[in-house]
N, CA and C atoms as a LAMMPS dump frame, in Angstrom:
ITEM: TIMESTEP
0
ITEM: NUMBER OF ATOMS
264
ITEM: BOX BOUNDS ff ff ff
-5.0000000000000000e+02 5.0000000000000000e+02
-5.0000000000000000e+02 5.0000000000000000e+02
-5.0000000000000000e+02 5.0000000000000000e+02
ITEM: ATOMS id mol type element x y z
1 1 1 N -75.154 -16.97 -394.721
2 1 2 C -76.038 -18.2 -394.674
3 1 3 C -77.374 -17.781 -394.2
4 2 1 N -77.596 -16.649 -393.698
5 2 2 C -78.934 -16.31 -393.203
6 2 3 C -79.963 -16.046 -394.385
7 3 1 N -79.413 -16.03 -395.599
8 3 2 C -80.325 -15.764 -396.767
9 3 3 C -80.641 -17.085 -397.368
10 4 1 N -80.165 -18.263 -396.894
11 4 2 C -80.58 -19.55 -397.355
12 4 3 C -81.845 -19.919 -396.75
13 5 1 N -82.865 -20.179 -397.715
14 5 2 C -84.164 -20.653 -397.283
15 5 3 C -84.445 -22.048 -397.641
16 6 1 N -83.73 -22.662 -398.531
17 6 2 C -83.935 -23.991 -398.97
18 6 3 C -82.655 -24.847 -399.086
19 7 1 N -82.81 -26.12 -398.983
20 7 2 C -81.705 -26.932 -399.143
21 7 3 C -82.164 -28.355 -399.787
22 8 1 N -81.341 -28.701 -400.665
23 8 2 C -81.718 -30.091 -401.361
24 8 3 C -80.401 -30.907 -401.121
25 9 1 N -80.63 -32.116 -400.65
26 9 2 C -79.602 -33.125 -400.398
27 9 3 C -80.021 -34.37 -401.203
28 10 1 N -79.094 -34.809 -402.024
29 10 2 C -79.501 -35.942 -402.87
30 10 3 C -78.867 -37.134 -402.469
31 11 1 N -79.514 -38.266 -402.739
32 11 2 C -79.019 -39.642 -402.621
33 11 3 C -78.633 -40.078 -401.185
34 12 1 N -78.012 -41.19 -400.935
35 12 2 C -77.656 -41.743 -399.669
36 12 3 C -76.876 -40.751 -398.875
37 13 1 N -77.225 -40.544 -397.631
38 13 2 C -76.488 -39.585 -396.845
39 13 3 C -77.1 -38.246 -396.78
40 14 1 N -78.276 -38.053 -397.414
41 14 2 C -78.94 -36.79 -397.503
42 14 3 C -79.345 -36.322 -396.045
43 15 1 N -79.905 -37.253 -395.224
44 15 2 C -80.269 -36.836 -393.886
45 15 3 C -79.07 -36.318 -393.092
46 16 1 N -77.971 -36.983 -393.197
47 16 2 C -76.716 -36.428 -392.523
48 16 3 C -76.255 -35.084 -393.059
49 17 1 N -76.479 -34.808 -394.363
50 17 2 C -76.116 -33.493 -394.927
51 17 3 C -76.939 -32.419 -394.32
52 18 1 N -78.275 -32.678 -394.279
53 18 2 C -79.219 -31.651 -393.72
54 18 3 C -78.95 -31.499 -392.319
55 19 1 N -78.854 -32.634 -391.616
56 19 2 C -78.539 -32.494 -390.161
57 19 3 C -77.246 -31.649 -389.848
58 20 1 N -76.137 -31.961 -390.565
59 20 2 C -74.894 -31.264 -390.343
60 20 3 C -75.054 -29.708 -390.685
61 21 1 N -75.754 -29.429 -391.767
62 21 2 C -75.969 -28.059 -392.188
63 21 3 C -76.832 -27.272 -391.183
64 22 1 N -77.924 -27.943 -390.658
65 22 2 C -78.721 -27.297 -389.687
66 22 3 C -78.004 -27.094 -388.351
67 23 1 N -77.245 -28.112 -387.893
68 23 2 C -76.387 -28.012 -386.735
69 23 3 C -75.374 -26.91 -386.766
70 24 1 N -74.754 -26.747 -387.977
71 24 2 C -73.729 -25.723 -388.067
72 24 3 C -74.309 -24.33 -388.007
73 25 1 N -75.57 -24.159 -388.271
74 25 2 C -76.17 -22.89 -388.269
75 25 3 C -77.125 -22.77 -387.133
76 26 1 N -77.148 -23.704 -386.278
77 26 2 C -78.101 -23.719 -384.985
78 26 3 C -79.624 -23.621 -385.509
79 27 1 N -79.873 -24.311 -386.558
80 27 2 C -81.317 -24.369 -386.99
81 27 3 C -81.876 -25.702 -386.613
82 28 1 N -83.097 -25.827 -386.464
83 28 2 C -83.809 -27.026 -386.075
84 28 3 C -84.522 -27.493 -387.296
85 29 1 N -84.124 -28.592 -387.971
86 29 2 C -84.886 -29.127 -389.112
87 29 3 C -86.22 -29.654 -388.615
88 30 1 N -87.323 -29.412 -389.449
89 30 2 C -88.631 -29.855 -389.104
90 30 3 C -88.982 -31.08 -389.819
91 31 1 N -89.298 -32.053 -389.012
92 31 2 C -89.894 -33.319 -389.57
93 31 3 C -89.078 -34.075 -390.507
94 32 1 N -87.877 -34.582 -390.037
95 32 2 C -87.001 -35.306 -390.912
96 32 3 C -87.665 -36.65 -391.142
97 33 1 N -87.706 -37.109 -392.563
98 33 2 C -88.213 -38.293 -392.847
99 33 3 C -87.562 -39.543 -392.097
100 34 1 N -88.348 -40.583 -391.992
101 34 2 C -87.734 -41.729 -391.258
102 34 3 C -86.546 -42.463 -391.936
103 35 1 N -86.593 -42.424 -393.194
104 35 2 C -85.5 -43.148 -393.961
105 35 3 C -84.779 -42.066 -394.8
106 36 1 N -83.616 -42.474 -395.197
107 36 2 C -82.683 -41.576 -395.928
108 36 3 C -83.109 -41.619 -397.336
109 37 1 N -82.722 -40.687 -398.142
110 37 2 C -82.936 -40.738 -399.617
111 37 3 C -82.043 -41.852 -400.204
112 38 1 N -82.603 -42.403 -401.24
113 38 2 C -81.796 -43.445 -401.96
114 38 3 C -81.37 -42.774 -403.295
115 39 1 N -80.717 -43.629 -404.071
116 39 2 C -80.231 -43.197 -405.391
117 39 3 C -81.478 -42.703 -406.168
118 40 1 N -81.432 -41.64 -406.726
119 40 2 C -82.536 -41.027 -407.499
120 40 3 C -83.622 -40.329 -406.738
121 41 1 N -83.301 -40.09 -405.402
122 41 2 C -84.236 -39.411 -404.546
123 41 3 C -83.421 -38.203 -403.801
124 42 1 N -84.143 -37.263 -403.285
125 42 2 C -83.535 -36.115 -402.627
126 42 3 C -84.469 -35.762 -401.418
127 43 1 N -83.897 -35.087 -400.429
128 43 2 C -84.617 -34.477 -399.37
129 43 3 C -84.613 -33.013 -399.613
130 44 1 N -85.791 -32.363 -399.582
131 44 2 C -85.888 -30.913 -399.643
132 44 3 C -86.392 -30.24 -398.442
133 45 1 N -85.69 -29.267 -398.032
134 45 2 C -86.063 -28.601 -396.748
135 45 3 C -86.116 -27.111 -397.011
136 46 1 N -87.304 -26.472 -396.812
137 46 2 C -87.443 -25.07 -396.949
138 46 3 C -87.618 -24.584 -395.484
139 47 1 N -86.566 -23.968 -395.074
140 47 2 C -86.387 -23.636 -393.572
141 47 3 C -87.513 -22.75 -393.014
142 48 1 N -87.965 -21.833 -393.74
143 48 2 C -89.012 -20.909 -393.271
144 48 3 C -90.409 -21.392 -393.473
145 49 1 N -90.508 -22.646 -393.954
146 49 2 C -91.896 -23.222 -394.123
147 49 3 C -92.236 -24.082 -392.902
148 50 1 N -93.533 -24.189 -392.791
149 50 2 C -94.051 -25.131 -391.694
150 50 3 C -93.951 -26.581 -392.09
151 51 1 N -93.793 -26.838 -393.387
152 51 2 C -93.826 -28.165 -393.968
153 51 3 C -92.625 -29.038 -393.424
154 52 1 N -92.817 -30.261 -393.258
155 52 2 C -91.679 -31.075 -392.918
156 52 3 C -90.707 -31.323 -394.202
157 53 1 N -89.563 -31.818 -393.866
158 53 2 C -88.644 -32.068 -394.889
159 53 3 C -89.248 -33.074 -395.868
160 54 1 N -89.145 -32.827 -397.195
161 54 2 C -89.826 -33.685 -398.158
162 54 3 C -88.876 -34.737 -398.77
163 55 1 N -89.29 -35.884 -399.015
164 55 2 C -88.606 -36.858 -399.717
165 55 3 C -89.119 -37.02 -401.072
166 56 1 N -88.39 -36.695 -402.022
167 56 2 C -88.878 -36.619 -403.413
168 56 3 C -88.066 -37.499 -404.339
169 57 1 N -88.748 -38.036 -405.472
170 57 2 C -88.083 -38.76 -406.468
171 57 3 C -87.66 -37.795 -407.59
172 58 1 N -86.386 -37.896 -407.974
173 58 2 C -85.748 -37.015 -409.003
174 58 3 C -86.315 -37.415 -410.378
175 59 1 N -86.641 -36.515 -411.231
176 59 2 C -87.024 -36.869 -412.585
177 59 3 C -85.695 -37.249 -413.386
178 60 1 N -85.799 -38.328 -414.196
179 60 2 C -84.67 -38.645 -415.014
180 60 3 C -84.932 -38.037 -416.376
181 61 1 N -83.84 -37.336 -416.868
182 61 2 C -83.915 -36.68 -418.108
183 61 3 C -83.213 -37.555 -419.175
184 62 1 N -83.903 -37.792 -420.208
185 62 2 C -83.291 -38.647 -421.278
186 62 3 C -82.197 -37.878 -422.023
187 63 1 N -81.117 -38.538 -422.04
188 63 2 C -79.895 -37.896 -422.714
189 63 3 C -80.039 -37.968 -424.137
190 64 1 N -79.715 -36.857 -424.816
191 64 2 C -79.725 -36.803 -426.271
192 64 3 C -78.504 -37.551 -426.848
193 65 1 N -78.683 -38.274 -427.883
194 65 2 C -77.553 -38.959 -428.35
195 65 3 C -76.612 -37.924 -429.02
196 66 1 N -75.25 -38.112 -428.974
197 66 2 C -74.299 -37.166 -429.528
198 66 3 C -74.661 -36.971 -431.077
199 67 1 N -74.555 -35.743 -431.472
200 67 2 C -74.656 -35.367 -432.86
201 67 3 C -73.434 -35.875 -433.596
202 68 1 N -73.594 -36.614 -434.681
203 68 2 C -72.504 -37.099 -435.415
204 68 3 C -72.284 -36.153 -436.562
205 69 1 N -71.079 -35.96 -436.938
206 69 2 C -70.705 -35.053 -438.039
207 69 3 C -71.205 -35.655 -439.378
208 70 1 N -71.878 -34.835 -440.128
209 70 2 C -72.438 -35.268 -441.406
210 70 3 C -71.22 -35.518 -442.401
211 71 1 N -71.223 -36.666 -442.927
212 71 2 C -70.034 -37.017 -443.837
213 71 3 C -70.499 -36.466 -445.189
214 72 1 N -69.502 -35.894 -445.86
215 72 2 C -69.625 -35.576 -447.33
216 72 3 C -69.611 -36.819 -448.112
217 73 1 N -70.798 -37.049 -448.904
218 73 2 C -70.881 -38.306 -449.658
219 73 3 C -69.977 -38.059 -450.905
220 74 1 N -69.363 -39.158 -451.298
221 74 2 C -68.657 -39.176 -452.528
222 74 3 C -69.509 -39.052 -453.782
223 75 1 N -69.213 -38.115 -454.536
224 75 2 C -69.972 -37.942 -455.887
225 75 3 C -69.155 -38.455 -456.982
226 76 1 N -69.944 -38.899 -457.928
227 76 2 C -69.251 -39.488 -459.19
228 76 3 C -68.926 -38.195 -460.078
229 77 1 N -67.75 -38.291 -460.61
230 77 2 C -67.339 -37.149 -461.483
231 77 3 C -66.881 -37.664 -462.897
232 78 1 N -67.51 -38.759 -463.29
233 78 2 C -67.128 -39.268 -464.645
234 78 3 C -67.899 -38.565 -465.627
235 79 1 N -67.427 -38.52 -466.93
236 79 2 C -68.076 -37.815 -468.098
237 79 3 C -69.428 -38.48 -468.242
238 80 1 N -69.646 -39.636 -468.09
239 80 2 C -70.901 -40.329 -468.396
240 80 3 C -72.015 -39.78 -467.416
241 81 1 N -71.698 -39.57 -466.182
242 81 2 C -72.659 -39.063 -465.257
243 81 3 C -73.023 -37.611 -465.65
244 82 1 N -72.016 -36.787 -465.961
245 82 2 C -72.265 -35.487 -466.447
246 82 3 C -73.3 -35.443 -467.589
247 83 1 N -73.087 -36.344 -468.583
248 83 2 C -73.951 -36.387 -469.715
249 83 3 C -75.436 -36.714 -469.378
250 84 1 N -75.527 -37.699 -468.434
251 84 2 C -76.942 -38.109 -467.915
252 84 3 C -77.522 -36.879 -467.19
253 85 1 N -76.803 -36.184 -466.468
254 85 2 C -77.441 -35.089 -465.721
255 85 3 C -77.781 -33.953 -466.592
256 86 1 N -76.932 -33.671 -467.653
257 86 2 C -77.287 -32.573 -468.528
258 86 3 C -78.565 -32.947 -469.389
259 87 1 N -78.707 -34.196 -469.734
260 87 2 C -79.853 -34.629 -470.54
261 87 3 C -81.143 -34.722 -469.713
262 88 1 N -81.058 -34.734 -468.475
263 88 2 C -82.153 -34.957 -467.638
264 88 3 C -83.073 -33.806 -467.598
């Protein structure tokens, strides 16, 4: 754990997550925000930085619609269609 320099905790309960992590390793978190993260937010803590713990809004990524299989279209196989195509 000594190689861990940063921690991100998302959503409600993020303050408790950072607090528990810091307590377990005897680290002192610097500048905990007054309020907890909400849905779509996170707390970021870079342990070796002088900066306080940051409350950030997470970017929403637009989900791509699922790709649908391309259906093979039915083709006309009558003699009349063949004649029209040959004469075209």
